Structures are given as C-alpha cells and as structure tokens.
N, C-alpha and C positions, 0 to 999 in steps of 0.2 A: 394691625392692632398692636398696642403695646400694653402689657401687663403690668399695672402699678401697685399690685397687692404688696403690702408691707413697706411701701415707700412713705416717708414723712411728707408733710404738707409742702416744706421747702423742696424737697427732692421732686415731687410732683410739678411744682412750679417750674423748676429747672427743665424737666423733660418737655413740658409744653412750650417754653421759650425756645428750647433747642429745636423743636419740630417746626415752630413758626420761622425760625431762621432758615431751616432746610427748605421749607415750602417756598421760598423766594424764587426758586428755579423750577417750580412745578408748572409744567404747560398748562394743565387743566385749570389750575387756579389763577394763573397768569391771565388766561383767556377769559374767565369768569369776571376777575376783577376789572378787566378792561371794559367789559360789557356793563358792569354795575357803576363804574366811574366814580363813585363817591362812598365814604364810610356810612353815610346815612342810608344810601341805597343797598349797601352790603347788609346792614342791620335789618332792613325791611325785607330783604330777600331771604335771609336765614330765618327770621320770624315766621315767613310764610311757607318755607319749604322744609324746615326741620322742626319737628315736635319734641319738646323737652320731656324727658323720662328718666327718672332716677334709676341708675343701673344696678342690678344685682352684681356683686363683684366690683372690681376695680379696674376696668378696661378702658384705655384711651383709644378711641377710634380716629384714624387718620382721615382727612378731609374726603378723600375719594370714597372710602368706606362709608362715612357718615352721610355723605349726599345720597348714596345708593340706599342706605338704610331709611333715611328720612326721620331718624329718631336718635336722640343722644342726651347725655347729661351735661352739667355745667362745664366740665373739663373739655369735652368734645366741641361745645359751642364756642368756648374761650379760644381754642385752637383754630377753628375755621374763621371766625371773625377777625382774630389777630392776624392770621396769615394774610387774608385778603386785603385788609386795611394797610398792612406793612408793605404789600406788593404795590399799593397805590402810592406808596411814598410817605405815609404818615407814621410818626413814632407811636409805638405801642407799648402799653405797660400792663403787666399782669399783677393783679391783686388777689390775695387770699385773705379771707376773713373768717372769723368763727364766734359763735355764741353758744357753744354746746353742740351745734351743727356746723359743718364747714362748707365753705362756698369760695369758688374761683371765677373771676370774670375779667374781661379786658377793658382797658380805658385807651382812648384814641386821642392824641393831641391834635386839636383843631383850633386855629386862630390864636394859638399860644395858651390854650386852656385844655386840661385833661377832662375828657368827656367819657362818662360810663356808657359802655355798650353791653349791657347785660340782657341777653335774650331769653332769660329763664324767668319763672314766676317770681324769683327774688325782686325782679324789676318793679313789682307792685309795692314792695317795701319802701317807705321813704328813705330816700338817700340824703345823708347829711355830710357835705364836703367829700363826696365820692365813696361813702361808706354806708351800707344799710343800717338803719337805726338798731341800736342794740348789739351791734357786732363790733369787734376789734381787729384791727389789721395784724396779720401774722407775717405776710410776706408782701413786699411792695417793690417790684423791680421793673426796669426798662429792658425790653428785648433788644439785644445787640445783634450783630451778624454772627456771633458765635453762641449766643444763649442769653443769659440773664445777668444784669448788673444793676447797681443802685439799690441794693438791699439795705436792710436796716443795720445798725451798729453792732448787732450781736454776730458772734461766729456762726457761720452758716454751713451748710453741707452742699456739695455738688458731686456729680459723677464724672469720671473719666475713665479710659481704659488702659490696660497695661501697655498697650502699644504707644501711649502718649506720655509716658514717664521714663525718666532715667534712673537706673538703679545699680547699686554695687552688687556683687554676687551674693553676699550673705549678711547684708546689713538690715538693721531692724526699722530704719526710717528711709522713706523714699524722698528725695529732694525733688520737688515739682519743678519743672522747667517751664518754659513759654506754653501755656495752655490756651492762648487766644481768649482769655477771660478779660475783656476790656474793663478798665478801671478797678481792677482787683488785685490784691496782694495775695500770692499763694503762700500757703503754710505747708506742713507736712502731714503725712499720713503714717500711722503705725501699722506694721505688718510683723508677721512672725519671722523668726530667724532663717527659717528654711524657705520662705516665699520666694519663687521665681516668677516674674511677670511674664505673661504672654498675651499676644493680641486677643481682645475680646474679653478679657478679665474686667469685671466691673468693681472698681474700688470706691470707697468714700473718702474725701479728703475735706479739710476744713479751710475756709478762706474768709477774708474780711475786706470791706472797701477800703480804698486808700485814704478816704477822707474819714 
C-alpha cells in the first residue's frame, strides 16, 4: 500500500501512473490480463470482483492487495483497470475531475477513441465528452512507460528521488537531468543551501509539456 496523505491531485495522478507503468511486469496481472483478453472483460471482471467503498484516509492499494481485499476506492480501481488494460497493449489515460468532490478514473483508447472505464458509482452520472456532468478536469494525462505525460499547459508537480538528480555540493538549485519523463521539459527545484541529496529522498519539482 502507498500512503497518499497530503499529496495534491496531480501528485496522486502521477503516483497512479507510475504504478501502472511498473505493473507491466507483474506476473499476476499479466496472467489475469491474458485470461480476460479485452478491456471490456477487464471492466466487467473488476465490477464483479471489487466493491467500491470510499476509504477513510488516503491509501492507494496495489492490485494484489486490492484483489485480496475485494474492496477499494476510485484510485485503487483506476490503478487496477489501467494496469490490466495497458498490459493488453491499449493506451491508458488518467483523468482527475472535481466539483467540490474529487474523482479519478481511467480511459482506454479503443478503435481510436478514448473510452471511460469508471467502475465506481460515478459511472451512473451522465458523462459528457468523457467528463461527469458538473465536473471539471484537473489532470488529464496519458500513461507512458515512465509515468504520466500529456498534462495541461499549467506548470505541474511530479516526484523524483535524490538518486535521480545531479547536484553541486552546496548550490540552491538542482538541475534536473534525464528523468525519463517522455514528452516533458524539466525545470528546476528549489532546495536549501545545505541540502545534500541521498537515495530515497522525495523531492517536488516543476515541469511543463514541450507543446
């Protein structure tokens, strides 16, 4: 499980995308995806095996845990459906919307069109162009092999670790090197004068799409 307490919506979307990318090598999910064969079957299986329940706290359950528990919230369902659909070779998009309440769900590209695969009660709300009626899009990104790209034109946040950056001994700005963020231009992150990076440190940096 991953504790998302205190994360922004964009940071949560990034974590879900990162986990979807990691799950492409998960033997259990690969086996399940091959059995289900299509995104439509994935959706039906999740609907019949996982009960939606709004969680107390902000924990993201990884697919193996979710399947064992048989219950999860929108982030958990998004991660599971997105992982299985991407294993099957379909492009997956993560969308976060809000209208006072927040919601995250996956879209799968089938036949050139993005199809909503929302396995929560939100699916009963009329969707207009892939967005629940009355909601606005906060994050809209395609899952890559590294994480999430194709976000809106605003400066966004993502997470890296100290092991993934290059730094001078006592400078206040870290120049980000190749982070494997496909389609993105890296910016810089502010740190204190005495900061010394080490593996496992979680930093926030700002980036923006090349387009």
